[in-house]
Backbone as JSON, one array per atom type, in Angstrom:
{
  "sequence": "XXXXXXXXXXXXXXXXXXXXXXXXXXXXXXXXXXXXXXXXXXXXXXXXXXXXXXXXXXXXXXXXXXXXXXXXXXXXXXXXXXXXXXXXXXXXXXXXXXXXXXXXXXXXXXXXXXXXXXXXXXXXXXXXXXXXXXXXXXXXXXXXXXXXXXXXXXXXXXXXXXXXXXXXXXXXXXXXXXXXXXXXXXXXXXXXXXXXXXXXXXXXXXXXXXXXXXXXXXXXXXXXXXXXXXXXXXXXXXXXXXXXXXXXXXXXXXX",
  "N": [[28.09, -45.7, -40.34], [26.35, -42.66, -39.92], [25.66, -39.59, -38.41], [24.05, -36.5, -38.08], [23.59, -33.51, -36.42], [21.86, -30.54, -35.75], [22.99, -27.44, -34.28], [21.08, -26.59, -32.54], [20.26, -28.81, -31.23], [22.56, -30.07, -30.25], [25.23, -28.66, -28.61], [28.34, -28.17, -29.53], [31.7, -28.58, -28.16], [33.69, -25.64, -28.09], [36.37, -25.92, -28.68], [36.56, -27.93, -30.53], [36.23, -26.82, -32.96], [38.28, -25.85, -35.45], [40.38, -23.09, -36.1], [41.8, -23.19, -38.41], [40.17, -24.25, -40.31], [38.87, -22.22, -41.57], [40.71, -21.2, -43.31], [41.41, -23.3, -44.84], [42.13, -25.14, -47.8], [40.45, -27.12, -48.44], [37.16, -27.06, -48.06], [34.68, -27.29, -45.47], [31.67, -29.27, -45.54], [28.12, -28.95, -46.25], [25.27, -30.4, -44.48], [23.58, -31.9, -46.31], [25.33, -32.41, -48.41], [27.25, -33.95, -47.12], [25.75, -36.19, -46.42], [25.13, -37.15, -48.99], [27.71, -37.87, -49.88], [28.31, -39.92, -48.06], [26.28, -41.83, -48.61], [26.87, -42.45, -51.23], [28.99, -44.14, -51.08], [28.13, -46.75, -50.8], [25.56, -47.24, -52.26], [23.51, -49.14, -52.68], [23.11, -50.47, -50.29], [22.72, -48.64, -48.3], [20.8, -46.6, -46.11], [18.81, -43.76, -45.11], [17.53, -41.45, -42.65], [15.59, -38.62, -42.12], [14.92, -36.06, -39.8], [13.03, -33.68, -39.8], [14.55, -30.51, -40.03], [16.49, -30.74, -38.2], [17.93, -33.08, -37.55], [19.64, -35.96, -38.86], [20.04, -39.38, -39.71], [22.07, -41.97, -40.95], [22.81, -45.16, -42.31], [24.88, -47.93, -43.09], [25.49, -51.31, -43.55], [27.95, -52.09, -44.57], [29.66, -50.0, -44.15], [31.67, -49.98, -41.9], [34.19, -49.9, -39.31], [35.91, -52.15, -39.2], [36.11, -55.68, -39.93], [35.95, -56.98, -37.58], [34.39, -55.59, -35.75], [31.04, -55.48, -35.58], [28.09, -53.83, -36.83], [24.9, -52.3, -36.13], [21.51, -51.21, -36.54], [18.6, -49.83, -35.15], [15.15, -48.98, -34.42], [12.84, -47.87, -31.98], [9.93, -47.06, -30.34], [10.05, -44.39, -31.19], [12.71, -43.87, -30.76], [15.97, -43.99, -31.89], [18.79, -45.95, -32.7], [22.14, -46.28, -33.54], [24.5, -48.69, -33.43], [27.77, -49.79, -32.8], [30.07, -52.44, -32.59], [30.23, -54.68, -29.79], [28.62, -56.16, -26.92], [29.88, -57.7, -24.08], [28.46, -58.57, -21.9], [25.85, -58.91, -22.72], [23.76, -60.88, -22.51], [23.34, -60.96, -19.75], [22.49, -58.33, -19.27], [20.16, -58.27, -20.79], [18.48, -59.9, -19.28], [18.41, -58.34, -16.96], [17.09, -56.02, -17.83], [14.8, -57.14, -18.63], [14.19, -58.0, -21.26], [13.35, -59.65, -24.39], [14.86, -62.79, -25.32], [15.98, -62.7, -27.83], [16.9, -60.14, -28.25], [19.07, -57.58, -29.48], [22.29, -55.83, -29.31], [21.82, -53.1, -29.92], [19.08, -52.82, -29.42], [19.05, -53.36, -26.7], [20.54, -51.17, -25.77], [18.85, -49.04, -26.39], [16.72, -49.66, -24.66], [18.0, -49.41, -22.18], [18.5, -46.69, -22.27], [15.83, -45.72, -22.36], [14.91, -46.56, -19.85], [16.58, -45.1, -18.19], [15.8, -42.52, -18.91], [13.07, -42.44, -18.21], [12.54, -43.72, -15.71], [14.81, -44.47, -14.37], [16.91, -45.32, -11.61], [19.53, -44.63, -11.39], [22.42, -42.5, -11.97], [23.34, -41.21, -15.23], [25.99, -41.81, -15.97], [26.53, -44.12, -14.52], [24.84, -45.98, -15.68], [25.91, -46.24, -18.28], [28.38, -47.28, -17.61], [27.72, -49.86, -16.99], [27.72, -51.2, -19.35], [29.56, -53.57, -20.77], [32.21, -54.12, -22.84], [33.37, -53.71, -26.26], [32.47, -50.87, -27.79], [30.5, -48.35, -29.45], [28.03, -45.89, -29.65], [25.2, -44.12, -31.06], [22.4, -42.36, -30.14], [19.21, -41.16, -30.99], [16.52, -39.5, -29.76], [13.55, -38.94, -30.94], [11.09, -37.88, -30.07], [11.67, -36.43, -27.69], [13.67, -34.9, -28.64], [16.41, -35.44, -28.23], [19.87, -36.1, -28.05], [22.17, -38.7, -27.58], [25.3, -39.94, -27.02], [27.95, -42.29, -26.85], [31.17, -43.77, -26.12], [33.23, -46.65, -25.73], [35.53, -47.22, -22.99], [37.97, -48.21, -23.79], [38.41, -47.48, -26.38], [38.28, -49.12, -28.59], [36.49, -49.32, -30.66], [36.29, -47.29, -33.31], [35.21, -43.96, -33.28], [34.22, -40.87, -34.61], [34.09, -37.28, -34.71], [32.94, -34.06, -35.87], [32.67, -30.73, -37.27], [30.24, -29.4, -39.36], [29.71, -27.31, -42.31], [27.63, -25.59, -41.69], [27.71, -25.47, -38.98], [26.66, -27.68, -37.74], [26.84, -30.72, -35.8], [28.74, -33.48, -36.68], [28.85, -36.96, -36.71], [30.47, -40.06, -36.97], [31.45, -43.45, -37.72], [33.29, -43.61, -39.62], [36.32, -42.41, -40.38], [37.27, -41.3, -42.72], [35.0, -40.12, -43.92], [34.35, -38.13, -42.04], [36.72, -36.59, -42.04], [36.82, -35.69, -44.69], [34.55, -34.18, -44.78], [34.5, -32.22, -42.8], [36.61, -30.48, -42.95], [39.27, -29.07, -41.21], [38.18, -29.21, -38.74], [37.77, -31.55, -36.85], [37.92, -34.63, -34.93], [38.9, -37.61, -33.1], [36.21, -39.13, -31.35], [36.14, -38.8, -27.88], [37.28, -41.53, -25.93], [35.63, -43.43, -23.37], [33.8, -41.5, -22.78], [30.73, -39.55, -22.83], [28.16, -37.89, -24.65], [25.63, -35.55, -24.35], [22.57, -33.96, -25.21], [21.54, -31.92, -23.46], [23.51, -31.65, -21.51], [26.05, -31.7, -22.47], [29.48, -32.68, -23.14], [31.02, -35.26, -21.29], [33.02, -37.25, -19.03], [32.21, -40.57, -18.45], [33.52, -42.37, -16.94], [34.92, -40.93, -15.04], [33.03, -39.03, -13.67], [33.06, -36.87, -11.92], [35.11, -35.29, -12.64], [36.42, -32.68, -14.66], [36.7, -32.19, -18.24], [39.56, -31.66, -20.25], [40.56, -29.77, -22.97], [42.74, -30.66, -25.58], [44.73, -29.42, -28.03], [44.87, -30.7, -31.37], [47.3, -31.57, -33.78], [47.89, -31.91, -37.18], [49.6, -33.9, -39.74], [50.64, -31.93, -41.31], [51.27, -29.96, -39.63], [49.2, -28.35, -38.83], [46.58, -27.02, -36.81], [44.07, -29.2, -35.79], [41.17, -29.59, -34.85], [40.39, -30.94, -31.6], [41.43, -33.05, -28.9], [39.98, -34.59, -25.99], [40.68, -34.83, -22.64], [40.61, -36.29, -19.36], [40.8, -34.07, -16.69], [42.74, -34.34, -14.04], [43.1, -32.62, -11.96], [40.85, -31.19, -11.57], [37.46, -30.52, -10.44], [34.16, -31.6, -10.81], [30.68, -30.9, -10.76], [28.6, -33.41, -9.51], [26.56, -35.29, -11.66], [23.1, -34.96, -11.36], [20.76, -37.38, -10.07], [18.17, -39.22, -11.77], [14.95, -37.98, -11.28], [15.39, -35.98, -9.49], [15.04, -32.41, -9.01], [16.5, -30.98, -10.92], [17.07, -32.93, -13.04], [18.6, -35.77, -14.81], [16.89, -36.54, -16.89], [17.08, -36.92, -19.49], [16.03, -35.06, -21.31], [15.59, -33.16, -24.16], [16.18, -29.95, -25.8], [13.51, -27.58, -25.55], [10.72, -27.99, -27.68]],
  "CA": [[27.09, -44.93, -39.63], [26.49, -41.22, -40.0], [24.64, -38.81, -37.7], [24.28, -35.07, -38.16], [22.66, -32.83, -35.55], [22.0, -29.09, -35.74], [23.46, -26.89, -33.01], [19.93, -26.43, -31.65], [20.16, -30.06, -30.47], [23.84, -30.35, -29.6], [26.16, -27.53, -28.61], [29.66, -28.82, -29.46], [32.77, -27.8, -27.51], [34.3, -24.67, -29.0], [37.72, -26.36, -29.06], [36.48, -28.85, -31.67], [36.24, -26.0, -34.17], [39.64, -25.4, -35.73], [40.46, -21.85, -36.89], [42.41, -23.5, -39.7], [39.12, -24.6, -41.26], [38.51, -21.02, -42.33], [41.73, -20.94, -44.32], [41.75, -24.55, -45.51], [41.77, -25.25, -49.21], [39.33, -28.06, -48.47], [36.1, -26.49, -47.25], [33.73, -28.21, -44.87], [30.46, -29.45, -46.34], [26.8, -28.84, -45.65], [24.74, -31.72, -44.17], [23.09, -32.64, -47.49], [26.5, -32.85, -49.15], [27.86, -35.03, -46.35], [24.89, -37.36, -46.58], [25.32, -37.66, -50.35], [29.01, -38.53, -49.94], [28.21, -41.16, -47.31], [25.42, -42.79, -49.3], [27.49, -42.83, -52.5], [29.99, -45.19, -50.84], [27.49, -48.05, -50.98], [24.17, -46.81, -52.42], [22.53, -50.22, -52.66], [22.9, -50.98, -48.94], [22.66, -47.53, -47.35], [19.53, -45.9, -45.97], [18.91, -42.58, -44.27], [16.3, -40.94, -42.05], [15.65, -37.21, -41.79], [13.99, -35.64, -38.76], [12.91, -32.26, -40.05], [15.83, -29.87, -40.37], [17.35, -30.78, -37.02], [18.75, -34.28, -37.39], [19.56, -37.04, -39.84], [20.81, -40.58, -39.44], [22.26, -42.84, -42.11], [23.5, -46.38, -41.89], [25.19, -48.94, -44.1], [26.19, -52.43, -42.92], [29.3, -52.25, -45.09], [30.48, -48.88, -43.72], [32.08, -50.19, -40.53], [35.64, -49.73, -39.24], [36.64, -53.38, -39.49], [35.26, -56.86, -39.91], [35.87, -57.46, -36.21], [33.33, -54.89, -35.04], [29.83, -55.42, -36.37], [27.23, -52.7, -36.54], [23.47, -52.55, -36.24], [20.66, -50.03, -36.42], [17.2, -50.16, -34.9], [14.32, -47.93, -33.86], [11.8, -48.39, -31.1], [9.25, -46.02, -29.57], [10.59, -43.11, -31.67], [14.11, -43.75, -30.36], [16.76, -44.66, -32.92], [20.13, -46.23, -32.21], [23.17, -46.91, -34.36], [25.41, -49.31, -32.47], [28.92, -50.47, -33.39], [30.82, -53.23, -31.62], [29.49, -55.76, -29.15], [28.63, -56.18, -25.46], [30.23, -59.01, -23.5], [27.46, -58.93, -20.9], [24.53, -58.7, -23.32], [22.78, -61.81, -21.94], [23.06, -60.52, -18.38], [21.71, -57.09, -19.31], [18.84, -58.61, -21.3], [17.71, -60.35, -18.11], [18.26, -57.2, -16.05], [16.09, -55.11, -18.37], [13.61, -57.95, -18.94], [13.95, -58.02, -22.7], [13.29, -60.99, -24.96], [16.19, -63.38, -25.52], [16.51, -62.37, -29.16], [17.27, -58.72, -28.34], [20.48, -57.35, -29.83], [22.98, -54.77, -28.57], [21.17, -51.82, -30.14], [17.81, -52.84, -28.7], [19.38, -53.25, -25.27], [20.98, -49.81, -25.51], [17.64, -48.22, -26.39], [15.96, -49.92, -23.43], [18.75, -48.78, -21.09], [18.23, -45.25, -22.39], [14.44, -45.49, -21.96], [14.83, -46.73, -18.4], [17.26, -43.94, -17.62], [14.99, -41.34, -19.17], [11.74, -42.46, -17.63], [12.38, -44.18, -14.33], [16.05, -45.03, -13.87], [17.36, -44.86, -10.3], [20.96, -44.36, -11.41], [22.9, -41.44, -12.86], [23.62, -41.69, -16.58], [27.32, -42.4, -16.06], [26.48, -45.47, -13.96], [24.17, -46.83, -16.66], [26.86, -46.53, -19.36], [29.43, -48.13, -17.05], [27.26, -51.24, -16.96], [27.94, -51.8, -20.67], [30.91, -54.16, -20.81], [32.57, -54.58, -24.17], [33.92, -52.72, -27.18], [31.25, -50.33, -28.38], [30.22, -46.92, -29.61], [26.65, -45.79, -30.13], [24.54, -42.83, -31.18], [20.95, -42.45, -29.94], [18.4, -39.95, -31.17], [15.15, -39.59, -29.25], [12.82, -37.98, -31.77], [10.03, -37.24, -29.3], [12.25, -35.47, -26.77], [14.72, -34.18, -29.38], [17.6, -35.64, -27.41], [20.99, -36.85, -28.6], [22.99, -39.35, -26.54], [26.4, -40.62, -27.71], [28.97, -42.79, -25.92], [32.2, -44.65, -26.67], [33.82, -47.44, -24.65], [36.73, -46.65, -22.39], [39.17, -48.72, -24.45], [38.55, -46.87, -27.7], [38.48, -50.17, -29.59], [35.61, -49.04, -31.8], [36.55, -45.9, -33.68], [34.11, -43.03, -33.49], [34.81, -39.57, -34.92], [33.12, -36.21, -34.8], [33.46, -32.84, -36.44], [31.73, -29.63, -37.46], [29.88, -29.15, -40.76], [29.8, -25.91, -42.74], [26.59, -24.79, -41.04], [27.85, -25.57, -37.53], [26.09, -28.93, -37.24], [27.76, -31.74, -35.31], [28.76, -34.66, -37.53], [29.41, -38.11, -35.99], [30.53, -41.22, -37.84], [32.52, -44.42, -37.46], [34.2, -43.5, -40.77], [37.23, -41.26, -40.29], [37.35, -40.7, -44.04], [33.83, -39.26, -44.12], [34.49, -36.97, -41.17], [37.85, -35.78, -42.49], [36.48, -35.06, -45.96], [33.36, -33.34, -44.64], [34.61, -31.19, -41.76], [37.89, -29.76, -43.11], [40.19, -29.3, -40.09], [37.42, -29.24, -37.48], [37.34, -32.91, -36.53], [38.78, -35.33, -33.98], [38.28, -38.83, -32.58], [35.34, -38.93, -30.19], [36.95, -39.27, -26.73], [36.89, -42.8, -25.33], [35.19, -43.32, -21.98], [33.0, -40.28, -22.62], [29.38, -39.51, -23.39], [27.69, -36.57, -25.07], [24.18, -35.45, -24.22], [22.06, -32.68, -25.69], [21.38, -30.9, -22.44], [24.58, -31.61, -20.54], [27.33, -31.62, -23.13], [30.44, -33.79, -23.12], [31.57, -35.57, -19.98], [33.57, -38.58, -18.85], [31.38, -41.39, -17.57], [34.43, -43.08, -16.04], [35.26, -40.0, -13.96], [32.01, -37.97, -13.83], [33.33, -35.73, -11.05], [36.26, -34.58, -13.18], [36.18, -31.95, -15.9], [37.51, -32.56, -19.39], [40.48, -30.62, -20.72], [40.78, -29.84, -24.42], [44.14, -30.68, -26.0], [44.76, -29.18, -29.48], [45.46, -31.72, -32.23], [48.05, -31.04, -34.92], [47.98, -32.95, -38.19], [50.93, -34.13, -40.31], [51.09, -30.69, -41.94], [51.53, -29.0, -38.57], [48.05, -27.46, -38.71], [45.65, -27.39, -35.75], [43.01, -30.02, -36.38], [40.23, -29.93, -33.79], [40.98, -31.14, -30.27], [41.06, -34.24, -28.13], [39.53, -34.21, -24.66], [41.2, -35.73, -21.62], [40.16, -36.0, -17.99], [41.7, -33.21, -15.92], [42.79, -34.92, -12.7], [43.17, -31.57, -10.96], [39.58, -30.46, -11.54], [36.29, -31.12, -9.82], [32.93, -31.31, -11.53], [29.49, -31.22, -9.98], [28.06, -34.73, -9.86], [25.31, -35.21, -12.41], [22.01, -35.38, -10.49], [20.05, -38.6, -10.42], [16.83, -39.06, -12.32], [13.96, -37.8, -10.25], [15.63, -34.74, -8.79], [14.43, -31.27, -9.69], [17.32, -30.73, -12.12], [17.53, -34.3, -13.25], [19.14, -36.2, -16.09], [15.81, -37.3, -17.48], [17.38, -36.99, -20.91], [15.14, -34.24, -22.08], [16.3, -32.25, -25.02], [15.67, -28.58, -25.81], [12.08, -27.48, -25.76], [10.33, -27.91, -29.09]],
  "C": [[27.39, -43.44, -39.77], [25.34, -40.57, -39.23], [25.02, -37.35, -37.78], [23.19, -34.36, -37.36], [22.93, -31.33, -35.58], [22.41, -28.63, -34.34], [22.32, -26.62, -32.05], [19.71, -27.68, -30.79], [21.41, -30.32, -29.66], [24.75, -29.12, -29.73], [27.57, -28.1, -28.45], [30.67, -27.97, -28.71], [33.42, -26.87, -28.52], [35.66, -25.15, -29.51], [37.72, -27.33, -30.24], [36.57, -28.1, -32.99], [37.64, -25.44, -34.38], [39.62, -24.1, -36.53], [41.06, -22.09, -38.27], [41.37, -23.86, -40.75], [38.73, -23.42, -42.13], [39.46, -20.78, -43.49], [42.08, -22.17, -45.15], [41.33, -24.51, -46.97], [40.63, -26.24, -49.41], [38.25, -27.54, -47.53], [35.23, -27.57, -46.64], [32.44, -28.21, -45.68], [29.2, -29.17, -45.53], [26.24, -30.24, -45.41], [24.28, -32.53, -45.37], [24.26, -33.18, -48.32], [27.19, -34.02, -48.45], [27.06, -36.31, -46.5], [25.08, -37.98, -47.95], [26.65, -38.41, -50.47], [28.94, -39.89, -49.23], [27.43, -42.22, -48.08], [26.03, -43.26, -50.62], [28.54, -43.92, -52.33], [29.42, -46.57, -51.07], [25.99, -47.82, -51.14], [23.14, -47.93, -52.33], [22.22, -50.73, -51.26], [22.71, -49.89, -47.89], [21.26, -46.94, -47.31], [19.72, -44.71, -45.05], [17.53, -42.18, -43.77], [16.51, -39.47, -41.7], [14.57, -36.88, -40.77], [13.85, -34.12, -38.84], [14.25, -31.69, -40.49], [16.86, -30.02, -39.26], [18.32, -31.95, -36.97], [18.59, -35.2, -38.59], [20.47, -38.17, -39.4], [20.92, -41.38, -40.72], [23.09, -44.03, -41.66], [23.71, -47.29, -43.09], [25.94, -50.07, -43.42], [27.63, -52.56, -43.36], [30.23, -51.13, -44.65], [30.82, -49.01, -42.24], [33.59, -50.23, -40.47], [36.44, -50.97, -39.53], [35.68, -54.54, -39.44], [35.08, -57.41, -38.5], [34.67, -56.86, -35.48], [32.1, -54.78, -35.94], [29.02, -54.2, -35.97], [25.77, -53.08, -36.7], [22.72, -51.25, -36.03], [19.25, -50.48, -36.11], [16.48, -48.95, -34.33], [13.18, -48.54, -33.07], [11.23, -47.23, -30.3], [9.82, -44.64, -29.9], [11.99, -42.81, -31.15], [14.93, -44.57, -31.34], [18.21, -44.79, -32.45], [20.98, -46.87, -33.3], [24.24, -47.4, -33.4], [26.52, -50.03, -33.22], [29.66, -51.21, -32.29], [29.98, -54.34, -31.04], [29.65, -55.71, -27.64], [28.92, -57.58, -24.96], [29.16, -59.49, -22.53], [26.04, -58.73, -21.41], [23.47, -59.59, -22.68], [22.37, -61.38, -20.53], [22.18, -59.27, -18.38], [20.31, -57.32, -19.87], [17.94, -59.08, -20.16], [17.42, -59.19, -17.17], [17.16, -56.26, -16.52], [14.83, -55.83, -18.85], [13.21, -57.85, -20.4], [13.86, -59.47, -23.18], [14.68, -61.49, -25.29], [16.81, -63.01, -26.86], [16.95, -60.92, -29.32], [18.76, -58.57, -28.66], [21.04, -56.17, -29.04], [22.29, -53.42, -28.71], [19.85, -51.74, -29.4], [18.02, -52.7, -27.2], [19.76, -51.82, -24.92], [19.79, -48.85, -25.49], [16.85, -48.41, -25.1], [16.66, -49.33, -22.21], [18.51, -47.28, -21.09], [16.82, -44.92, -21.92], [14.27, -45.57, -20.45], [15.45, -45.54, -17.69], [16.4, -42.7, -17.76], [13.72, -41.29, -18.33], [11.68, -42.8, -16.14], [13.68, -44.72, -13.72], [16.48, -44.47, -12.53], [18.82, -44.43, -10.27], [21.3, -43.15, -12.26], [23.29, -42.05, -14.2], [24.98, -42.36, -16.67], [27.34, -43.83, -15.55], [25.85, -46.44, -14.95], [25.14, -47.21, -17.79], [27.97, -47.44, -18.86], [29.02, -49.59, -17.03], [27.47, -51.96, -18.29], [29.38, -52.27, -20.77], [31.19, -54.67, -22.21], [33.25, -53.48, -24.96], [32.75, -52.15, -27.96], [31.35, -48.83, -28.58], [28.79, -46.85, -30.13], [26.2, -44.34, -30.2], [23.05, -43.07, -31.05], [20.33, -41.11, -30.26], [16.98, -40.24, -30.74], [14.34, -38.52, -29.96], [11.79, -37.21, -30.96], [10.58, -36.14, -28.39], [13.37, -34.65, -27.38], [16.03, -34.22, -28.61], [18.62, -36.49, -28.15], [21.8, -37.43, -27.45], [24.03, -40.21, -27.26], [27.38, -41.11, -26.65], [29.94, -43.71, -26.65], [32.86, -45.38, -25.52], [35.15, -46.86, -24.19], [38.02, -47.11, -23.04], [39.43, -48.09, -25.82], [38.76, -47.88, -28.81], [37.61, -49.99, -30.83], [35.76, -47.57, -32.14], [35.29, -45.11, -33.92], [34.72, -41.64, -33.64], [33.71, -38.52, -34.99], [33.78, -34.94, -35.32], [32.34, -31.83, -36.63], [31.51, -29.39, -38.95], [29.92, -27.65, -41.05], [28.78, -25.02, -42.06], [26.64, -24.86, -39.52], [27.25, -26.81, -36.93], [27.19, -29.86, -36.75], [27.62, -32.98, -36.18], [29.47, -35.78, -36.77], [29.37, -39.32, -36.92], [31.61, -42.18, -37.36], [33.52, -44.43, -38.61], [35.05, -42.24, -40.64], [37.3, -40.55, -41.63], [36.2, -39.74, -44.31], [33.97, -37.99, -43.3], [35.59, -36.03, -41.68], [37.52, -35.04, -43.77], [35.36, -34.03, -45.81], [33.56, -32.13, -43.74], [35.9, -30.4, -41.82], [38.81, -30.08, -41.94], [39.47, -29.41, -38.74], [36.87, -30.64, -37.2], [38.34, -33.54, -35.58], [38.14, -36.68, -33.67], [37.35, -38.47, -31.42], [36.05, -39.53, -28.98], [36.4, -40.55, -26.12], [36.53, -42.6, -23.86], [34.34, -42.1, -21.71], [31.62, -40.43, -23.23], [29.0, -38.06, -23.66], [26.18, -36.57, -24.99], [23.73, -34.05, -24.59], [22.08, -31.6, -24.62], [22.56, -30.71, -21.53], [25.97, -31.63, -21.16], [28.18, -32.86, -23.0], [30.97, -33.99, -21.72], [32.13, -36.98, -19.98], [32.63, -39.37, -17.97], [32.24, -42.25, -16.65], [34.75, -42.23, -14.81], [34.29, -38.82, -14.02], [32.24, -36.75, -12.96], [34.57, -34.94, -11.47], [35.88, -33.87, -14.48], [37.09, -32.48, -17.01], [38.34, -31.37, -19.85], [40.74, -30.83, -22.2], [42.26, -29.74, -24.74], [44.16, -30.5, -27.52], [45.44, -30.33, -30.22], [46.17, -31.03, -33.39], [48.23, -32.17, -35.93], [49.41, -33.04, -38.75], [51.5, -32.89, -41.0], [51.4, -29.61, -40.91], [50.41, -28.01, -38.35], [47.12, -27.95, -37.61], [44.43, -28.06, -36.36], [42.06, -30.47, -35.27], [40.95, -30.1, -32.46], [40.56, -32.49, -29.72], [40.71, -33.76, -26.71], [39.95, -35.27, -23.66], [40.69, -35.32, -20.25], [41.23, -35.17, -17.28], [41.68, -33.68, -14.46], [42.8, -33.88, -11.6], [41.84, -30.84, -10.77], [38.51, -31.22, -10.77], [35.06, -30.67, -10.59], [31.77, -31.63, -10.62], [28.94, -32.55, -10.45], [26.72, -34.56, -10.56], [24.17, -35.73, -11.55], [21.32, -36.64, -11.0], [18.69, -38.28, -11.02], [15.86, -38.94, -11.17], [14.18, -36.54, -9.45], [15.08, -33.59, -9.62], [15.17, -30.92, -10.97], [17.92, -32.05, -12.55], [18.11, -34.54, -14.62], [18.11, -37.08, -16.75], [15.93, -37.36, -18.99], [16.35, -36.24, -21.75], [15.94, -33.25, -22.91], [15.75, -30.85, -24.91], [14.16, -28.57, -26.06], [11.76, -27.32, -27.23], [9.72, -26.54, -29.39]]
}
């Protein structure tokens, strides 16, 4: 899976950008170059979707972290989801969201997002907490120009992110793609966290705590992006519920 979003959609944490990328002998790539590299890994099974100049998604069934974690891609109502892993409580959630019995993990995730966006009574962190299993997903809502990304609290499904040459955010389950494309400005996507276009990165396990950036150093002793951990000494304003004046209706930047 590969997703690339311009900074007009997602404003990445400054700490993810490594100053070493400027001096690296391996330069970061532009989105088109990253897409070409990804698709060249398995051209017969890979497809991609471009959404103007702001976003692109690409998916290949064979480009997954291990045979244990399956992946899937689907689109519904102009919402697109790349899902890796599996939900233990899928059957229960299918009944809760009143979906057909044949619905898969990606379809369920889209419906949970739609419910949250349009009429959900719960904060976003509560909705993600309901997903029990090993998973990571990327959602792009084309109509509202919204990005929503989350990774399970166990970190069993690897998800990585970095910064492209033009400042775009690059997300993939392939560490090799991210490392080759983003020079030193990359890191594992933090487990137990979610990223949203309008609200940035936050922990859904501890939504009232801020995240603290911890510099990463690679085997060469060079700063390589940052990891983000919950700061137990901090307090964060609770994300408002859907329906309030400043709600989490999952609306992206104005078109």
